[in-house]
C-alpha positions in Angstrom: 15.5 -0.4 -17.9 12.1 -0.7 -16.1 10.7 2.4 -14.7 11.4 1.2 -11.2 15.1 1.2 -12.0 15.4 -2.5 -11.3 17.2 -4.7 -13.8 16.8 -8.4 -14.1 19.7 -10.4 -15.4 21.3 -13.8 -15.2 23.2 -14.4 -12.0 27.0 -14.5 -12.3 29.6 -16.0 -10.0 30.6 -12.5 -9.0 27.1 -11.9 -7.6 27.2 -14.8 -5.1 28.5 -12.7 -2.3 25.6 -10.3 -2.5 23.2 -13.2 -3.1 24.5 -14.9 0.0 24.0 -11.8 2.1 20.4 -11.5 1.0 19.9 -15.2 1.8 21.3 -14.8 5.3 19.1 -11.7 5.9 16.1 -13.6 4.6 16.6 -17.1 6.1 18.8 -16.7 9.1 17.9 -20.1 10.6 19.1 -22.1 7.6 20.6 -20.1 4.7 21.9 -21.7 1.6 25.7 -21.5 1.5 28.0 -20.5 -1.3 28.4 -24.0 -2.6 24.7 -24.4 -2.8 24.5 -21.3 -5.0 27.5 -22.4 -7.1 25.6 -25.7 -7.7 22.5 -23.9 -8.8 24.5 -21.7 -11.2 25.8 -24.9 -12.8 22.5 -26.8 -13.0 20.0 -24.0 -13.5 22.0 -21.2 -15.2 19.2 -19.6 -17.2 16.8 -20.0 -14.3 19.0 -18.2 -11.7 18.1 -14.6 -12.1 19.1 -11.6 -9.9 17.4 -8.2 -9.6 19.8 -5.3 -9.3 19.6 -1.6 -8.9 22.5 0.8 -9.3 24.9 -2.2 -9.5 23.7 -3.7 -6.2 22.0 -7.1 -6.2 18.7 -6.7 -4.3 17.0 -10.0 -4.9 17.2 -13.4 -6.7 15.1 -16.3 -7.8 16.2 -19.9 -8.8 13.8 -21.7 -11.1 14.6 -25.4 -11.9 13.1 -27.7 -14.4 12.8 -31.5 -13.7 11.1 -33.2 -16.6 7.7 -31.6 -17.2 7.6 -30.0 -13.8 9.3 -26.7 -12.8 10.0 -25.5 -9.3 10.9 -22.3 -7.6 13.8 -23.5 -5.5 14.3 -20.2 -3.8 13.5 -16.5 -3.9 14.6 -13.7 -1.7 14.6 -9.9 -1.7 16.5 -7.6 0.6 14.3 -7.0 3.6 14.4 -3.2 3.1 13.0 -3.5 -0.4 10.1 -6.0 0.2 6.7 -4.9 -1.0 8.1 -2.8 -3.8 7.5 -5.2 -6.7 10.9 -6.8 -6.8 9.6 -10.3 -5.8 6.8 -10.0 -8.4 9.3 -9.2 -11.1 11.5 -12.1 -10.1 8.6 -14.5 -10.0 7.3 -13.4 -13.4 10.7 -13.9 -14.8 10.9 -17.5 -13.4 7.4 -18.3 -14.7 8.3 -17.0 -18.1 11.5 -19.1 -18.1 9.6 -22.2 -17.3 6.6 -21.6 -19.6 6.8 -23.8 -22.7 9.3 -26.1 -21.0 7.1 -27.3 -18.1 3.5 -28.0 -17.6 3.3 -26.6 -14.1 5.5 -24.9 -11.5 5.6 -25.8 -7.8 7.0 -24.1 -4.7 7.1 -24.6 -1.0 6.5 -21.7 1.3 6.3 -21.3 5.1 2.6 -21.3 6.1 3.2 -17.9 7.8 5.0 -16.2 5.0 3.3 -13.1 3.6 4.7 -14.0 0.1 1.7 -16.4 -0.1 -0.4 -13.3 -1.1 2.0 -12.6 -4.0 1.9 -16.3 -5.2 -1.9 -16.2 -5.1 -1.9 -13.0 -7.2 0.3 -14.9 -9.7 -2.3 -17.7 -9.9 -0.6 -20.2 -7.7 -3.0 -22.4 -5.7 -2.4 -24.6 -2.6 -2.2 -28.2 -3.7 -3.2 -29.6 -0.3 0.2 -31.0 0.4 1.8 -29.8 3.6 5.3 -30.7 4.7 5.3 -30.8 8.5 8.1 -29.0 10.4 9.9 -28.3 7.1 11.6 -25.2 8.4 14.2 -24.9 11.2 11.8 -22.8 13.2 9.4 -25.7 13.2 6.9 -24.2 10.8 5.2 -26.3 8.2 5.6 -25.7 4.4 2.6 -25.5 2.1 3.0 -26.6 -1.5 1.6 -24.3 -4.1 1.4 -24.8 -7.9 0.6 -23.0 -11.0 -0.4 -24.7 -14.3 1.5 -23.3 -17.2 
């Protein structure tokens, strides 16, 4: 177990209730629903990882592979635990999962999301692609990528 007490493991069907609550707390305007998460469990089983502490799921990441490209489909951490390294652990897990199977990994992030700092620390760079009004709040998404 890491010194922080957080454990990373594959997501299981029994985790989806907690994953769904983290999703609603993180993305209240347009959260993924249970069927979305069930689908990701089926198509991205090894890339769907949760962080837990004392049996409670506190974050998740979904990494998908499409041909030679990988993507971070979604990542979220309980709001009360943000800034404590959980997101970094999850991102590193996703990058490790995709390394050797993909040439690069992409993600979309709200232009105003503080997580951009984390992605930059992990060597993601803005690609120049912006998706206008991608989010329900009207914010644009910026695409970031990391060569693997």
